[in-house]
Every structure is written in C-alpha cells, then in structure tokens.
C-alpha positions as CSV (number, residue, x, y, z in Angstrom):
1,M,143.9,111.8,86.2
2,G,143.1,109.3,88.9
3,T,140.5,111.6,90.4
4,D,138.8,112.0,87.0
5,V,138.6,108.2,86.5
6,T,137.2,107.7,90.0
7,N,134.6,110.4,89.3
8,T,133.7,108.8,86.0
9,R,133.3,105.4,87.6
10,L,131.2,106.9,90.4
11,R,128.9,108.6,87.9
12,R,128.5,105.3,86.0
13,H,127.8,103.5,89.3
14,R,125.1,106.0,90.2
15,R,123.5,105.8,86.8
16,R,123.4,102.0,87.0
17,R,122.0,102.2,90.5
18,R,119.3,104.7,89.4
19,R,118.4,102.4,86.5
20,R,118.2,99.4,88.9
21,I,116.0,101.4,91.3
22,L,113.8,102.6,88.3
23,R,113.5,99.0,87.0
24,A,112.6,97.8,90.5
25,F,109.8,100.4,90.8
26,M,108.6,99.6,87.3
27,F,108.5,95.9,88.2
28,L,106.6,96.6,91.5
29,G,104.2,98.8,89.6
30,L,103.6,96.1,87.0
31,V,103.1,93.5,89.6
32,S,100.7,95.7,91.5
33,F,98.8,96.5,88.3
34,L,98.5,92.8,87.4
35,V,97.4,91.8,90.9
36,F,94.9,94.6,91.4
37,G,93.8,94.7,87.8
38,G,93.4,90.9,87.8
39,A,91.4,91.0,91.0
40,V,89.1,93.7,89.7
41,G,88.7,91.9,86.4
42,Y,87.9,88.7,88.2
43,F,85.4,90.5,90.5
44,V,83.7,92.1,87.5
45,W,83.5,88.7,85.8
46,K,82.0,87.0,88.9
47,L,79.6,90.0,89.4
48,N,78.3,89.4,85.9
49,D,77.6,85.8,86.8
50,V,75.8,86.8,90.0
51,A,73.7,89.4,88.1
52,A,72.6,86.8,85.7
53,D,71.8,84.2,88.3
54,T,70.0,86.5,90.8
55,Q,68.1,88.7,88.3
56,E,64.4,88.2,88.6
57,S,62.1,90.4,86.5
58,L,58.9,91.8,87.9
59,E,55.5,90.9,86.4
60,R,54.8,94.6,85.9
61,G,57.8,94.9,83.5
62,E,60.9,97.0,83.5
63,K,59.4,100.2,84.8
64,S,57.0,101.3,87.5
65,E,53.5,102.4,86.4
66,K,54.3,105.6,88.2
67,R,57.0,106.4,85.6
68,A,56.7,107.8,82.1
69,E,59.7,105.7,81.1
70,A,62.2,103.3,82.7
71,V,65.0,105.0,84.7
72,D,68.7,104.6,84.1
73,P,70.9,104.6,87.3
74,K,73.8,106.1,85.3
75,Q,71.8,109.4,84.8
76,D,68.5,109.3,86.7
77,N,67.3,109.5,90.2
78,F,65.9,106.2,91.3
79,S,64.6,104.2,94.3
80,V,65.4,100.7,95.6
81,L,63.2,98.6,98.0
82,F,65.3,96.3,100.2
83,L,63.4,93.2,101.5
84,G,64.9,91.0,104.2
85,L,63.4,87.6,104.7
86,D,63.8,85.0,107.5
87,D,64.0,82.2,105.0
88,R,66.8,79.6,104.6
89,S,65.1,77.5,101.9
90,G,66.5,79.7,99.1
91,E,63.0,80.2,97.8
92,L,62.9,83.8,99.2
93,D,59.1,83.7,99.8
94,G,56.9,84.4,102.9
95,R,56.7,87.4,105.1
96,T,59.3,90.1,105.1
97,D,61.2,90.7,108.3
98,A,62.7,94.0,107.2
99,M,61.6,96.5,104.6
100,V,63.7,99.5,103.8
101,L,63.2,102.1,101.0
102,A,66.1,104.0,99.6
103,T,66.0,106.9,97.2
104,F,69.1,108.1,95.2
105,N,69.6,111.6,93.9
106,K,72.6,111.9,91.5
107,D,72.8,115.7,91.5
108,K,72.8,116.0,95.3
109,E,75.0,112.9,95.6
110,S,72.7,111.8,98.4
111,I,70.6,108.8,99.6
112,K,67.6,108.9,101.8
113,I,66.8,105.7,103.7
114,T,63.3,105.1,105.1
115,S,62.7,102.0,107.3
116,I,59.1,100.7,107.2
117,P,58.0,99.0,110.4
118,R,57.0,95.4,109.6
119,D,53.7,95.6,111.6
120,S,52.6,98.9,109.9
121,L,48.9,98.8,109.2
122,V,48.6,99.7,105.5
123,S,46.2,99.1,102.6
124,I,47.4,96.1,100.5
125,P,46.0,96.1,97.0
126,E,43.2,93.5,96.6
127,Y,43.7,92.3,100.2
128,G,42.6,95.3,102.2
129,D,44.1,96.6,105.5
130,D,46.8,94.4,107.0
131,K,50.4,94.4,108.2
132,I,52.8,95.4,105.5
133,T,54.9,92.3,106.2
134,H,52.1,90.2,104.8
135,A,52.2,91.9,101.4
136,H,55.1,89.8,100.2
137,A,53.5,86.6,101.5
138,F,50.3,87.4,99.7
139,G,51.6,88.3,96.3
140,G,55.4,88.2,96.2
141,T,57.8,91.0,95.3
142,D,55.3,92.7,92.9
143,L,52.7,93.1,95.6
144,A,55.2,94.2,98.2
145,I,56.4,96.9,95.7
146,E,52.9,97.9,94.8
147,T,52.0,98.3,98.4
148,V,55.0,100.6,99.1
149,E,54.3,102.6,96.0
150,E,50.7,103.2,97.1
151,L,51.8,104.1,100.7
152,F,54.2,106.9,99.5
153,D,52.8,107.6,96.0
154,I,56.2,107.2,94.4
155,P,57.7,104.7,92.0
156,V,59.8,101.9,93.3
157,D,62.3,101.3,90.4
158,Y,64.4,98.4,91.8
159,Y,64.3,95.8,94.5
160,V,66.8,93.6,96.3
161,K,65.6,90.8,98.5
162,L,67.9,88.6,100.5
163,N,67.7,86.2,103.5
164,F,69.9,86.2,106.6
165,D,72.6,84.1,105.2
166,A,73.4,86.6,102.5
167,F,73.3,89.5,105.0
168,I,75.8,87.7,107.3
169,E,78.1,86.9,104.4
170,I,78.1,90.6,103.2
171,V,79.0,92.0,106.6
172,N,81.7,89.4,107.3
173,A,83.2,90.1,103.8
174,L,83.5,93.8,104.9
175,D,85.4,92.6,108.0
176,G,82.4,93.9,110.0
177,V,80.6,97.2,110.3
178,T,81.1,99.9,113.0
179,V,78.0,101.2,114.8
180,D,77.3,103.1,118.0
181,V,75.1,100.8,120.1
182,P,72.7,102.8,122.3
183,F,72.3,100.0,124.9
184,G,73.5,96.5,125.6
185,F,71.4,93.4,125.1
186,T,71.4,89.6,124.3
187,E,69.7,88.1,121.4
188,Q,69.3,84.8,119.5
189,D,71.6,84.0,116.6
190,S,70.5,83.2,113.0
191,E,70.1,79.5,114.0
192,G,67.6,80.4,116.7
193,N,69.9,79.7,119.7
194,Q,68.6,81.9,122.5
195,D,71.0,84.5,124.1
196,A,73.8,83.4,121.8
197,I,74.7,87.0,120.9
198,T,75.7,89.5,123.5
199,I,76.2,93.1,122.4
200,E,77.5,95.8,124.7
201,E,76.7,99.5,124.7
202,G,79.0,101.9,122.8
203,E,80.7,102.2,119.5
204,Q,82.1,98.9,118.3
205,E,82.6,96.7,115.3
206,L,80.0,94.0,114.6
207,N,80.5,90.8,112.6
208,G,77.7,89.3,110.5
209,E,75.9,87.5,113.2
210,E,76.1,90.4,115.6
211,A,74.9,92.9,112.9
212,L,72.0,90.7,112.1
213,A,71.0,90.4,115.8
214,Y,71.4,94.2,116.2
215,A,69.2,94.9,113.1
216,R,66.5,92.3,114.1
217,M,66.0,92.8,117.9
218,R,62.7,94.4,118.8
219,K,61.3,93.3,122.2
220,Q,64.3,94.6,124.3
221,D,64.2,98.1,122.6
222,P,62.1,100.5,124.7
223,R,61.2,102.3,121.4
224,G,60.0,99.1,119.7
225,D,59.7,99.2,115.9
226,L,61.0,102.8,115.8
227,G,64.2,101.8,117.5
228,R,64.5,98.7,115.3
229,G,64.1,100.8,112.2
230,E,66.8,103.2,113.2
231,R,69.2,100.3,113.9
232,Q,68.5,98.8,110.5
233,Q,69.3,102.2,109.0
234,Q,72.5,102.3,110.9
235,I,73.6,99.0,109.5
236,I,72.6,99.9,105.9
237,K,74.5,103.2,106.1
238,A,77.6,101.3,107.4
239,I,77.4,98.7,104.6
240,I,77.1,101.4,101.9
241,R,80.1,103.3,103.3
242,E,82.2,100.2,103.5
243,S,81.3,98.6,100.2
244,A,82.0,101.7,98.1
245,S,85.5,100.3,97.4
246,I,86.1,96.8,96.0
247,S,89.4,96.8,98.0
248,S,87.5,96.8,101.3
249,I,85.7,93.5,100.3
250,H,87.5,90.4,101.4
251,N,86.6,86.8,100.4
252,Y,84.3,88.3,97.8
253,D,84.3,85.0,95.9
254,D,82.5,83.3,98.8
255,V,80.2,86.3,99.2
256,L,79.2,86.3,95.5
257,R,78.6,82.6,95.6
258,S,76.4,83.1,98.7
259,L,74.5,85.9,97.0
260,E,73.7,83.7,94.0
261,E,71.9,81.3,96.4
262,H,70.3,83.7,98.8
263,M,69.4,86.9,96.9
264,K,67.1,88.1,94.1
265,M,67.0,91.5,92.4
266,N,65.9,93.2,89.2
267,F,69.3,95.0,88.7
268,T,71.2,94.1,85.5
269,F,75.0,93.8,85.4
270,G,75.2,97.3,83.9
271,N,73.1,98.6,86.7
272,L,75.4,97.1,89.3
273,I,78.5,98.7,87.8
274,S,76.7,102.1,87.8
275,L,75.8,101.6,91.4
276,H,79.4,101.0,92.4
277,R,80.4,104.3,90.7
278,Y,77.4,106.0,92.4
279,A,78.5,104.7,95.8
280,N,81.9,106.3,95.4
281,S,80.4,109.7,94.9
282,I,77.9,109.7,97.8
283,S,78.4,112.6,100.1
284,D,75.3,112.4,102.2
285,I,73.1,109.6,103.6
286,E,70.0,110.7,105.5
287,T,67.7,108.5,107.5
288,L,63.9,109.1,107.7
289,Q,61.6,107.6,110.4
290,L,57.9,106.9,110.0
291,Q,56.0,108.0,113.2
292,G,53.0,106.2,114.6
293,N,51.3,104.6,117.5
294,H,50.8,101.1,118.9
295,L,47.4,99.6,118.1
296,N,46.0,96.4,119.7
297,L,43.0,94.9,117.9
298,D,41.2,91.6,118.3
299,S,43.2,90.4,115.2
300,G,46.5,91.3,116.9
301,Y,49.1,94.0,117.3
302,Y,49.6,96.7,114.6
303,Y,51.7,99.8,114.2
304,Q,49.4,102.6,113.1
305,L,51.3,105.1,111.0
306,D,50.8,108.7,111.7
307,E,49.1,110.1,108.6
308,Q,50.8,113.5,108.6
309,S,54.2,111.9,109.2
310,T,53.7,109.5,106.3
311,Q,52.6,112.4,104.0
312,D,55.6,114.5,105.0
313,I,58.0,111.7,104.2
314,A,56.2,110.9,101.0
315,Q,56.6,114.5,99.9
316,E,60.3,114.5,100.9
317,L,60.9,111.4,98.8
318,K,59.1,112.8,95.8
319,T,61.3,115.9,96.0
320,H,64.4,113.8,96.4
321,L,63.5,111.8,93.3
322,D,62.3,115.0,91.5
323,I,59.0,113.3,90.8
324,E,57.2,116.5,89.9
325,K,59.4,116.8,86.8
326,D,58.8,113.1,85.9
327,E,55.0,113.5,86.3
328,D,55.1,116.5,83.9
329,N,57.0,114.4,81.4
330,A,54.4,111.6,81.8
331,L,51.6,114.1,81.3
332,N,53.2,115.5,78.2
333,A,53.8,112.0,76.8
334,R,50.1,111.1,77.3
335,N,49.0,114.3,75.7
336,D,51.2,113.6,72.7
337,A,49.9,110.1,72.4
338,N,46.3,111.4,72.6
339,Q,46.9,113.9,69.9
340,Q,48.4,111.3,67.6
341,T,45.4,109.0,68.0
342,Q,42.7,111.6,67.5
343,P,41.2,111.6,64.0
344,S,42.1,114.5,61.9
345,T,39.4,117.0,61.0
346,P,38.5,116.9,57.3
C-alpha cells in the first residue's frame, strides 16, 4: 500500500514538474516572440519612415524609356545603379566618387555587379565626351542614369545614392564586413586626415571607416581604377551577404536615422520589403570588370574603355535581365498601339 501511495505521489510530482517545464518553455517562447516580433515590427515601421523621407522620383517618371512598362521587384528582373558621393552637406550633388551597376535575376537567384571606373571616357547626353563622374554634376541623378543606360544599352530601373556618412553607418551597423585584402596600405579617413587608416594584407574584418578607405583608395593600387573597382565590388558583396538578415543589423535605429539624412533613392517601402526577401534567396553574386587603357590628354587623365569588353558586358547584362523578351513586349505594345490609332478602312 505504502509503495502504491509513493508511486502515485511520484507520478503527480513528475506531471507537475513537466507542466512547470512546459509553462517555462511557453513563457520563454512568448517572450522571444514579443521581443523579436516587436523588433521586426519597429524596424519595419522605421523603414517605412525612411522610405518616405529618402524617396526621390526621377524626372523621367517611374520607368525607364528602355522598358515597355515599369518593373516590379517582387516578380521581375531589375537593375539598380549605386552612386557614392563625397558630399557631407546632405545635398547629395556634385561628382560621383563611385558608380556601381547591379542587375538582379529572380529565376537564377543571382546578382551581377559591374563597377564603372569614375574616370571612364563616355558620351554624356547633351554634353559630349567626358568622364562619367561628371554626369551627375552636370545633370543630377537623371543624367547619370541616362549616361549608364546609353553606355550599356539597358534600362536602369532604380537608383540609390549616398554619401560617406551613410556608408560608414551601414558597415558599422553590420559589425563590420570581412574581406580578403590583397596588399597592405595607409589611407586618409573620411575627415581627410592623412594616413589615419592602416590596413594590413590578408583576410580581416573592416569597420566603416576602414571599409570606406579600402573602397576609395586608388593611387597605391598598382592596378589603378580596375583594382579599385574590384575592391568596391568586394565590399558590396559583403554588405549584401551580411544585411540579408535583420538580426545581423545592430543599432539599426541610428543607421536608419543616418540614411534619412545622407541617402536618396527611388525605391518605395514596398520595394524595400521585396528586396529584403530577395536578398534571403540569393545564391550567386558575380562581379564583372570593364577593361580599358590609361589615356592622357591635354584636358587630363581618362580611362578609355575597351569597346569589345564593354559590348560583352552589355550583352551579359541584357541576358541577365532577359532584355530580349522585354524588347519583344515593347515592340508588340507599340504595334498594338499603332493598330488602334490607324483609321479604319470604309
């Protein structure tokens, strides 16, 4: 009898213990949900504010003239032009210090990144041949985009332009980015202090100031603009990988506040949410490099793009965006419009 009572009490104790453990797990789960859910909700709310404050429409309108209709990042392939400016006034005008074109293919879950050397000699609409860095200074974002569209004969659907403050904030929010540095060097910091940044050779984690110095340095690189372009691509790839998850972003409240002051784009809030989902699915990021030669003229130094290399990359980007299909759709749309406007035969 005593044994039965003992066993009964033991079973009751175990059931109570299991219930306490279950309640504890439920409580922890609820707390985790509230903390994480609240953080994501707050992030989304703040992101909506940033999208509204930083959104700047293009004079051309919502879509490129090289598109039959505007693209939707949730379902279409698209392109983004990133413009980096050495500007602390918040006006985001003047010459571009960095220009990077990225194309996104949803079916292949891939991104192709092309860095355009700032001294590239190109044809700027209405201004003639000049360095591509001057396009933005001459005509703002619209002219910079139009110049890139003419260079590659592809549509530029979206743009993001930011100054160095925003870049530094983004990298620091990710707790730095990991890159494999091909050689050591010293460089000035974002305030112009000479030799303030020292970067050693080898794989390492760079903070915001160091990443900026790594992306900007030109004169100490034996490959000049080509080497600089590859380093910029390294940094962008690292940022894309790190920022795919909100959980990897620290102090994002400070970052979003900085972006409001130091960045402009034509992405809507809905576009940004789609981009985050897109980033989570990316399986391949490829970098492309424009080839060329140094050219010294009376008017200064230029980087003369190799015509064949430029054409090859242009075709690769067209294929990645599936432009041929879009051009067929545009042609069909024009034909339909012409048929509707033609007078009927009596």
